[in-house]
C-alpha positions in Angstrom: -54.9 128.1 208.1 -55.8 126.5 211.5 -59.5 126.4 212.4 -60.6 127.2 216.0 -61.7 123.6 216.6 -58.1 122.4 216.1 -58.3 120.7 212.7 -56.4 121.8 209.7 -57.9 123.0 206.4 -55.5 122.3 203.5 -56.0 123.6 200.0 -53.1 122.3 197.9 -51.7 124.6 195.3 -48.2 123.1 195.4 -47.2 119.9 197.2 -44.7 120.1 200.0 -43.7 116.7 201.2 -42.1 118.2 204.4 -45.6 119.2 205.6 -46.7 115.6 206.0 -46.7 113.9 209.3 -43.9 111.5 209.9 -44.1 108.2 211.8 -41.8 105.3 212.6 -42.9 103.5 209.4 -42.1 106.3 207.0 -39.0 104.7 205.7 -40.9 101.5 204.8 -43.7 103.5 203.2 -41.2 105.6 201.2 -39.6 102.4 199.9 -42.9 100.9 199.0 -44.1 104.0 197.2 -40.9 104.1 195.2 -41.4 100.5 194.2 -44.9 101.4 192.9 -43.4 104.0 190.5 -40.7 101.5 189.4 -43.2 99.2 187.7 -43.1 99.2 183.9 -46.7 99.2 182.9 -48.1 97.8 179.6 -50.7 99.9 178.0 -51.6 97.6 175.1 -50.8 94.3 173.6 -51.6 93.0 170.1 -50.7 89.8 168.4 -50.2 89.8 164.6 -52.8 88.0 162.5 -50.3 85.3 161.5 -49.5 84.7 165.1 -45.7 85.1 164.6 -45.2 88.4 166.3 -46.5 90.3 169.2 -46.4 94.1 169.7 -47.0 96.0 172.9 -46.9 99.5 174.4 -44.8 100.0 177.5 -44.4 102.9 179.8 -40.9 104.4 180.1 -39.2 104.7 183.5 -40.1 107.4 186.1 -43.6 107.8 184.7 -42.5 110.5 182.4 -45.7 110.2 180.4 -43.8 108.8 177.4 -44.5 105.3 176.1 -42.6 103.0 173.7 -43.7 100.3 171.2 -41.9 97.0 171.0 -42.2 94.0 168.7 -41.1 90.5 169.5 -41.0 87.3 167.4 -42.6 84.2 168.7 -41.8 80.5 168.2 -38.4 79.3 167.3 -37.0 82.8 167.2 -38.6 83.8 170.5 -35.1 84.4 172.0 -34.7 87.4 169.8 -34.4 90.7 171.6 -37.6 92.9 171.2 -37.3 95.6 168.5 -38.3 99.1 169.3 -40.8 100.6 166.8 -40.9 104.4 166.7 -41.7 107.4 164.6 -38.1 108.5 165.0 -34.8 106.7 164.5 -32.7 108.6 167.1 -34.0 106.7 170.1 -35.8 109.8 171.6 -38.8 109.3 173.7 -42.4 110.3 172.8 -46.0 109.4 173.6 -46.4 106.4 171.2 -49.0 103.7 171.2 -52.5 102.7 170.0 -51.1 99.9 167.9 -53.0 98.0 165.2 -51.6 95.2 163.0 -52.4 95.1 159.3 -54.1 92.0 157.9 -50.8 91.1 156.2 -49.0 91.0 159.6 -46.2 93.0 158.0 -47.3 96.5 158.9 -48.1 98.1 162.2 -50.1 101.3 162.5 -49.7 103.5 165.6 -50.0 107.0 167.0 -47.1 109.2 168.0 -46.5 112.8 168.9 -42.9 112.7 167.6 -43.6 115.5 165.1 -45.2 117.8 167.6 -45.4 117.2 171.4 -48.9 116.7 172.5 -50.3 116.3 168.9 -50.5 112.7 167.8 -50.4 111.6 164.2 -50.9 108.3 162.5 -47.8 106.3 161.4 -47.3 102.9 159.7 -44.1 100.9 160.3 -43.1 98.0 158.1 -41.7 94.9 159.8 -38.0 95.0 159.1 -38.4 98.3 157.2 -39.0 102.0 157.7 -41.8 104.1 159.2 -44.1 106.4 157.3 -46.1 109.3 158.7 -49.6 109.3 157.2 -51.4 112.2 158.7 -51.1 115.9 159.5 -54.2 116.5 161.4 -55.0 118.9 164.2 -56.9 117.5 167.1 -57.3 114.3 169.1 -56.7 110.9 167.3 -57.7 107.5 168.8 -58.2 103.8 168.1 -56.7 103.1 164.6 -58.1 99.9 163.0 -57.2 98.4 159.6 -59.9 97.5 157.1 -60.0 93.8 156.4 -58.7 94.4 152.9 -55.7 96.2 154.3 -56.2 99.3 152.1 -57.5 101.8 154.7 -57.1 102.6 158.4 -60.1 103.9 160.4 -59.5 106.3 163.2 -61.5 108.3 165.6 -60.7 112.0 165.2 -61.8 115.1 167.1 -60.8 118.1 165.1 -59.3 121.0 167.1 -60.1 119.2 170.3 -58.9 121.4 173.3 -58.2 118.2 175.4 -58.1 114.5 175.2 -61.5 112.8 175.0 -63.1 111.3 178.0 -64.6 112.4 181.4 -61.6 111.2 183.4 -59.4 113.9 181.8 -59.0 117.4 183.3 -61.7 119.7 182.1 -60.9 122.8 180.1 -61.4 125.8 182.5 -64.6 127.7 181.8 -64.6 131.4 181.5 -66.6 134.0 179.6 -69.7 133.1 177.7 -70.4 129.4 178.0 -71.8 128.4 174.6 -71.8 124.6 175.0 -69.6 124.2 172.0 -69.3 120.5 171.1 -66.2 118.9 169.6 -67.5 115.8 167.8 -65.4 112.7 167.6 -65.8 111.5 164.0 -64.9 108.4 162.2 -62.2 109.2 159.7 -60.7 106.9 157.0 -57.0 107.2 156.1 -55.7 105.7 152.8 -52.8 103.4 153.8 -50.9 104.1 150.6 -51.3 107.9 150.3 -52.2 109.1 153.7 -55.2 111.0 152.4 -57.9 111.2 155.0 -61.6 112.1 155.1 -64.1 112.3 157.9 -67.1 110.2 157.0 -69.4 110.3 160.0 -71.9 113.2 160.1 -70.6 116.4 161.8 -73.4 116.3 164.4 -72.7 112.7 165.6 -70.2 111.7 168.2 -68.7 108.2 167.4 -67.4 106.2 170.4 -66.5 102.8 168.9 -66.4 101.2 165.4 -65.9 97.9 163.7 -65.3 97.4 159.9 -67.7 95.1 158.0 -66.0 92.0 156.7 -66.2 93.4 153.1 -64.5 96.7 154.2 -67.4 98.7 152.8 -69.1 99.9 155.9 -68.9 100.2 159.7 -70.8 99.2 162.8 -70.5 102.2 165.2 -71.8 103.3 168.6 -72.8 106.9 168.3 -75.0 109.7 169.7 -76.0 113.3 169.0 -74.5 115.9 171.3 -71.7 116.2 173.8 -69.6 113.1 173.8 -68.9 112.5 177.5 -72.5 112.7 178.5 -74.3 111.3 175.5 -72.3 108.0 175.6 -75.0 106.8 178.0 -77.6 107.2 175.2 -75.5 105.8 172.3 -77.2 103.6 169.6 -75.7 101.1 167.2 -75.6 102.5 163.6 -74.4 101.1 160.3 -72.3 103.8 158.6 -71.6 103.8 154.9 -68.5 105.4 153.4 -70.7 108.2 152.0 -71.7 109.2 155.5 -75.1 107.8 155.5 -76.1 106.3 158.8 -79.0 104.1 159.8 -79.9 103.1 163.3 -79.7 99.4 163.9 -80.5 99.2 167.6 -81.5 101.6 170.4 -80.9 100.1 173.8 -82.8 100.5 177.0 -79.6 101.0 178.9 -76.0 101.2 177.7 -74.1 99.3 175.0 -70.5 98.8 173.9 -68.1 96.6 171.9 -70.0 96.3 168.5 -68.5 93.4 166.5 -69.5 92.4 163.0 -70.0 88.7 162.4 -67.7 87.0 159.8 -70.6 86.4 157.4 -71.7 90.1 157.7 -75.3 89.1 158.8 -75.1 90.1 162.4 -73.6 92.6 164.9 -72.8 91.3 168.4 -72.5 93.8 171.3 -72.7 94.0 175.1 -75.6 95.8 176.7 -76.6 96.5 180.3 -76.4 99.1 183.0 -72.9 100.8 182.8 -71.9 103.7 184.9 -68.6 104.6 183.1 -67.5 104.7 179.5 -64.8 102.0 179.2 -66.1 99.9 182.1 -68.1 97.4 180.1 -70.4 94.7 181.5 -73.8 93.2 180.8 -75.2 90.5 178.5 -74.2 89.7 174.9 -76.8 90.6 172.3 -77.1 89.9 168.6 -78.9 92.1 166.1 -79.2 91.7 162.3 -76.9 94.1 160.5 -79.9 95.2 158.4 -81.7 96.1 161.6 -84.4 94.3 163.6 -85.0 92.7 167.0 -82.0 92.3 169.2 -81.6 88.9 171.0 -80.0 88.4 174.4 -77.8 85.3 173.9 -76.5 85.2 177.5 -79.6 85.7 179.7 -79.1 85.0 183.4 -75.4 84.3 183.0 -73.8 84.7 186.5 -71.0 86.8 185.1 -70.5 90.2 183.4 -69.3 89.8 179.8 -66.7 92.4 179.0 -65.1 91.7 175.6 -66.0 89.5 172.6 -64.4 88.3 169.4 -66.0 86.3 166.6 -64.1 83.0 166.0 -66.6 81.5 163.5 -69.9 82.6 161.8 -71.9 81.3 164.8 -69.3 81.3 167.6 -68.0 84.0 169.9 -65.1 83.9 172.3 -65.7 86.3 175.2 -64.2 87.3 178.5 -66.2 88.2 181.5 -65.8 89.4 185.1 -66.9 86.5 187.3 -66.7 86.3 191.0 -63.9 88.8 191.3 -61.8 87.2 188.5 -61.6 87.2 184.7 -63.3 84.2 182.9 -62.9 83.1 179.3 -65.6 81.1 177.4 -67.0 80.4 174.0 -70.6 81.0 173.0 -72.7 79.4 170.3 -75.0 82.2 169.2 -77.5 79.8 167.6 -78.2 77.7 170.7 -77.0 80.2 173.3 -74.8 77.4 174.8 -71.6 78.5 176.5 -68.6 76.5 177.2 -67.4 76.3 180.8 -66.4 79.7 182.0 -62.7 79.2 182.6 -61.6 81.5 185.4 -58.0 82.8 185.6 -56.3 83.3 188.9 -54.7 86.4 187.4 -56.1 89.5 185.6 -56.0 89.2 181.8 -56.2 92.3 179.7 -55.2 93.9 176.4 -54.1 97.1 178.1 -56.6 99.9 178.5 -58.7 100.7 181.5 -61.5 98.1 181.6 -60.2 96.2 178.6 -60.1 92.7 180.0 -59.5 90.1 177.3 -57.0 88.6 175.0 -55.6 89.5 171.6 -56.3 86.7 169.2 -54.5 85.8 166.0 -56.3 84.8 162.9 -56.2 81.1 163.8 -58.1 81.9 167.0 -55.7 79.5 168.8 -52.8 81.8 169.4 -53.1 84.9 171.5 -51.3 87.5 173.6 -52.3 89.0 176.9 -51.1 91.2 179.8 -51.1 89.1 182.9 -50.8 90.4 186.5 -52.1 89.8 190.0 -51.7 91.0 193.6 -48.6 88.8 193.8 -47.1 89.2 190.3 -46.5 92.4 188.4 -47.7 92.9 184.8 -45.8 91.2 181.9 -46.6 90.2 178.3 -47.5 86.6 177.7 -48.2 85.0 174.3 -48.6 81.6 172.5 -51.3 79.0 172.6 -54.3 80.4 174.4 -54.3 79.3 178.0 -50.8 78.0 177.7 -49.0 81.3 177.2 -45.2 81.8 177.5 -43.8 84.8 179.2 -42.4 87.3 176.6 -41.2 90.2 178.8 -39.3 90.3 182.0 -39.5 94.0 182.7 -40.7 93.7 186.3 -38.9 90.4 187.4 -37.1 92.2 190.1 -40.2 93.5 191.8 -41.8 91.7 194.8 -45.0 92.6 196.7 -44.5 94.9 199.6 -48.0 94.1 200.8 -49.4 91.0 202.3 -51.3 88.0 200.9 -54.6 88.6 199.0 -57.5 86.2 199.4 -60.9 86.1 197.7 -63.7 85.9 200.4 -67.5 85.6 200.3 -70.3 86.5 202.6 -74.1 86.7 202.6 -76.1 90.0 202.5 -79.8 90.0 202.1 -80.5 87.5 199.3 -77.0 88.0 197.7 -73.7 86.1 197.9 -71.1 88.9 197.9 -67.5 88.5 196.9 -64.5 90.7 197.8 -60.7 90.6 198.2 -59.0 90.8 201.5 -55.4 92.0 201.7 -53.6 90.8 204.8 -51.1 92.9 206.7 -47.6 92.4 205.4 -46.3 91.1 208.7 -49.5 89.1 209.6 -49.4 87.3 213.0 -52.7 85.6 214.0 -51.9 86.2 217.6 -52.0 90.0 217.2 -55.0 92.3 216.5 -54.9 94.7 213.5 -56.8 97.7 212.2 -58.7 97.4 208.9 -59.6 99.8 206.1 -62.5 99.1 203.7 -61.7 100.4 200.2 -64.9 100.8 198.1 -64.4 100.8 194.3 -65.7 103.4 191.9 -68.3 103.0 189.3 -70.5 101.5 190.7 -70.6 99.2 187.7 -67.0 98.0 188.1 -65.5 94.8 189.4 -62.6 95.0 191.8 -60.0 92.5 190.4 -56.7 91.3 191.8 -54.5 93.8 189.9 -50.9 94.5 190.8 -51.5 97.9 192.4 -50.8 101.1 190.5 -49.9 104.5 192.1 -53.2 106.3 191.6 -55.2 106.2 194.8 -53.1 103.2 196.0 -54.5 101.6 199.2 -52.6 98.4 199.1 -49.7 100.1 200.9 -51.9 100.2 204.0 -51.0 96.5 204.2 -47.3 97.4 204.5 -48.2 99.6 207.4 -50.0 96.8 209.4 -53.6 97.0 208.1 -56.0 94.5 206.7 -57.6 96.0 203.5 -61.0 94.8 202.4 -62.0 95.4 198.8 -65.7 94.5 198.5 -67.7 94.0 195.3 -71.2 95.0 196.7 -74.4 95.0 194.7 -74.1 97.2 191.7 -70.7 95.7 190.9 -69.8 93.4 187.9 -69.1 89.7 188.4 -72.4 88.1 189.4 -74.8 88.9 186.5 -77.2 91.7 185.6 -79.6 91.2 188.4 -76.8 91.9 190.9 -75.5 94.8 188.9 -79.0 96.4 188.7 -79.7 95.8 192.4 -78.7 99.3 193.5 -81.0 101.2 191.0 -82.9 103.8 193.0 -81.1 102.5 196.1 -77.7 104.1 196.2 -76.2 103.8 199.7 -78.7 101.4 201.2 -78.3 97.8 200.0 -74.7 98.4 198.9 -73.8 99.7 202.4 -75.5 96.7 204.0 -73.3 94.5 201.8 -70.2 96.3 202.9 -71.0 96.2 206.5 -71.8 92.5 206.3 -68.4 92.0 204.8 -66.8 93.9 207.6 -68.6 91.8 210.2 -67.5 88.7 208.4 -63.8 89.6 208.5 -64.0 90.8 212.1 -65.7 87.5 213.1 -63.2 85.3 211.3 -59.9 87.1 211.7 -58.0 89.2 214.3 -59.3 92.5 213.3 -59.9 95.1 216.0 -63.6 95.8 215.8 -63.1 99.4 217.1 -60.4 100.3 214.5 -62.1 100.0 211.1 -61.8 102.8 208.5 -63.3 103.4 205.1 -62.1 105.0 201.9 -62.8 105.1 198.2 -62.6 107.2 195.1 -65.5 108.4 192.9 -68.5 106.2 193.7 -66.3 104.8 196.5 -65.8 108.5 197.6 -69.6 108.8 197.7 -70.0 105.6 199.7 -67.4 107.0 202.2 -69.3 110.2 202.6 -72.5 108.4 202.8 -71.2 105.8 205.3 -70.1 108.4 207.8 -73.5 110.0 207.8 -75.3 106.6 208.3 -73.2 104.8 210.9 -70.5 105.4 213.5 -69.0 102.0 212.6 -65.9 103.6 211.0 -63.1 105.2 213.1 -61.7 107.3 210.2 -62.5 108.0 206.6 -60.8 109.2 203.4 -63.0 110.3 200.6 -61.6 110.8 197.1 -63.6 112.7 194.5 -66.8 111.9 196.3 -70.4 112.9 195.6 -71.9 114.6 198.7 -75.1 115.9 197.2 -76.8 114.2 194.3 -79.2 117.2 193.9 -76.5 119.8 193.3 -74.2 117.3 191.6 -76.7 116.8 188.7 -76.2 120.4 187.6 -72.5 120.5 188.2 -71.0 117.4 186.5 -70.2 116.9 182.8 -71.9 113.5 182.4 -75.4 114.0 183.9 -77.0 111.4 181.5 -75.3 108.5 183.5 -77.8 109.1 186.4 -81.0 108.6 184.5 -80.8 104.7 184.3 -80.0 104.6 188.0 -82.5 107.2 189.3 -85.2 106.8 186.7 -85.6 110.4 185.9 -83.7 113.7 186.1 -83.4 115.5 189.4 -85.8 118.1 188.0 -88.5 115.4 187.5 -88.0 113.4 190.7 -85.9 115.3 193.3 -87.0 113.0 196.1 -85.1 109.9 194.7 -81.9 112.0 194.6 -82.4 113.5 198.0 -82.9 110.0 199.4 -79.2 109.2 198.7 -77.6 112.5 199.4 -75.1 112.5 202.2 -75.7 116.2 202.8 -79.2 115.6 203.9 -77.9 113.5 206.8 -74.7 115.5 207.5 -75.6 116.3 211.1 -75.1 112.5 211.9 -71.5 112.6 210.8 -68.9 112.2 213.6 -66.1 110.4 211.8 -62.8 112.3 211.1 -62.7 112.6 207.3 -60.0 113.5 204.9 -61.4 114.8 201.5 -59.3 114.7 198.3 -60.2 115.9 194.8 -58.8 117.3 191.5 -59.6 120.9 190.7 -60.7 120.2 187.1 -62.7 117.1 187.8 -65.7 117.1 185.4 -67.0 113.7 186.4 -67.3 114.5 190.1 -66.6 118.2 190.3 -64.6 119.7 193.2 -67.6 121.6 194.7 -69.0 118.3 195.8 -65.9 117.7 198.0 -65.8 121.3 199.2 -69.5 121.2 200.2 -69.0 118.1 202.4 -65.8 119.4 203.9 -67.4 122.8 204.7 -70.3 121.1 206.5 -68.0 118.9 208.6 -65.9 121.9 209.5 -68.9 123.9 210.4 -70.3 121.1 212.6 -66.9 120.6 214.4 -66.0 117.3 212.9 -62.3 116.8 212.3 -61.6 117.2 208.6 -59.1 118.3 205.9 -59.6 119.2 202.3 -56.9 118.8 199.6 -57.5 120.1 196.1 -54.9 119.0 193.5 -54.2 121.5 190.7 -54.6 120.7 187.0 -56.1 117.3 187.7 -59.2 115.6 186.5 -61.1 112.7 187.9 -58.0 110.6 187.4 -55.0 112.0 189.2 -52.1 111.7 186.8 -49.2 113.8 188.2 -46.7 111.6 190.1 -46.1 114.1 192.9 -49.9 114.3 193.5 -50.2 110.5 193.5 -47.4 110.2 196.1 -49.0 112.9 198.2 -52.4 111.1 198.2 -50.8 107.8 199.3 -48.9 109.5 202.2 -51.8 111.6 203.3 -54.1 108.6 203.3 -51.7 106.4 205.3 -51.0 109.3 207.7 -54.7 110.0 208.3 -55.5 106.4 209.2 -52.4 106.1 211.3 -53.2 109.2 213.3 -56.8 108.0 214.0 -56.5 104.2 214.2 -53.2 103.3 215.6 -53.5 104.5 219.2 -52.7 102.1 222.0 -55.6 99.9 223.0 -55.9 97.7 226.1 -52.3 98.2 226.7 -51.2 96.6 223.5 -49.6 98.7 220.7 -51.5 98.3 217.4 -49.6 96.6 214.6 -47.5 98.9 212.4 
């Protein structure tokens, strides 16, 4: 349908690539997009306790949704070809992963849907031997972990779950009577010898994470009463006994994650701070007695955001942290609070999952495995002596960046020193002037790191089309300590926008960026910042908002994780509507003049589709050029390859159409 004002309203039910605008750089863009989908991604890595083998989970070609598990021997036999571990022996592909080594280093537990597509079960494979199916459960299984004595495997199990756990997944469509039925994720013990299983956490508690006690007799868990996606923000640390008895050990002021039992059984370490998303961990490291008591902050005022931790001695922790836009590694003496120098890696180090930055340590705490990647080098598995790893896989050796050079930059905004990443145009020439797009990350409690870009909401390919791309880490981000991460509380859209604009001014001043051709984009919180920015300033020539929040007042009652807003706004919208109204783009919508493309999944529970539609409808009514694209059967994370491709093409096309006109007689860079 074409509106009278001349802009196009697009509601996507099926994707038609021929409908997209073509330009002279379409061939280059197509080739670059194809390369994104050619990357073999690594979803997890785990080194055996004895340090002799490393296992990993790898995506199969063409992003089919299937994954495969491989095991490779280190040391003298490192030239051996990796061995595929699977629930089947016929080489067929399935969704297989969530690996966990047994203490004896001879058995590997994993999940596979080989028996029934879409329904994972727990399997155990013996190194050099066969594979045994242990469970026959109905529902969602996650996070297997062996007991220290090797007799049992703990898993998280959501019985009869209608979908995978987590707010990023597509929500189940709601029809009929809405009865708020809760599917509790419960800690379940599986006997490694017999496969017998029993759910041990109470039926009214949702368990998010767990860690076995050193004596294999109890668990440290993070858990809460109520709906899992929302109540994560209120989770406490409990000690759970095998008979199901739970006692609260610590109730945080904000959020917590990563409970880790000390080797002597006397303490539980964890990370606590303000966290906007489950899985995106950052804060300070705390210690609480396992019998309960006062929690102690052992990293106060650290200028970094600890993300993962591992005990390497009764009084010593190795931890990783987001620091200044990179991943740092350090050790911490919990008695004195003294940390070793925070060793910062030029590449992203992770163990696989979203937000899981860290390394997989062997029992000697000297040998480890990691997934390494950067803007210039695609992901691969590395293992060996920590910090002196050897490359194990070569799945992506043939891939080279299609984008330009990435540099870490800094600028001052108010009292803060702000860091960001700047991606140069692929064919950068300092004698030419280029357009620039600012890409604001989600969260906001996230740190934008130098990843090899993935297909979902990929903005790096703007570089191949002749753009600078600025990735700022404004206040509210991880990487500079808790004061910086807390600095946007009750201030969404104000100080963080000043940080972003200061970064834009810095780049425009120092580099050949056309001041009149700067755009803005982002997904989730970045989508909100895009909507907000175009109602606060005319600085941006064009905008693309993905899964953005346009109206905090209506959003509070629409989304599936409303508890996340309380730490940021202080109270619910019903108690203090003014603080929500202060940051709602809809209350300033008549200021908007910037052409804006709006993208969203139709089953997004984290930032529901009506938020995007409300913003688009207002722009359309006010005569501002806009388009709305709704992707079917998608949640907050867009997973279907045809939709990912469509988003990339539409984003590039939108910016090309609005920012690549001739200026001063000189054709803008392509």
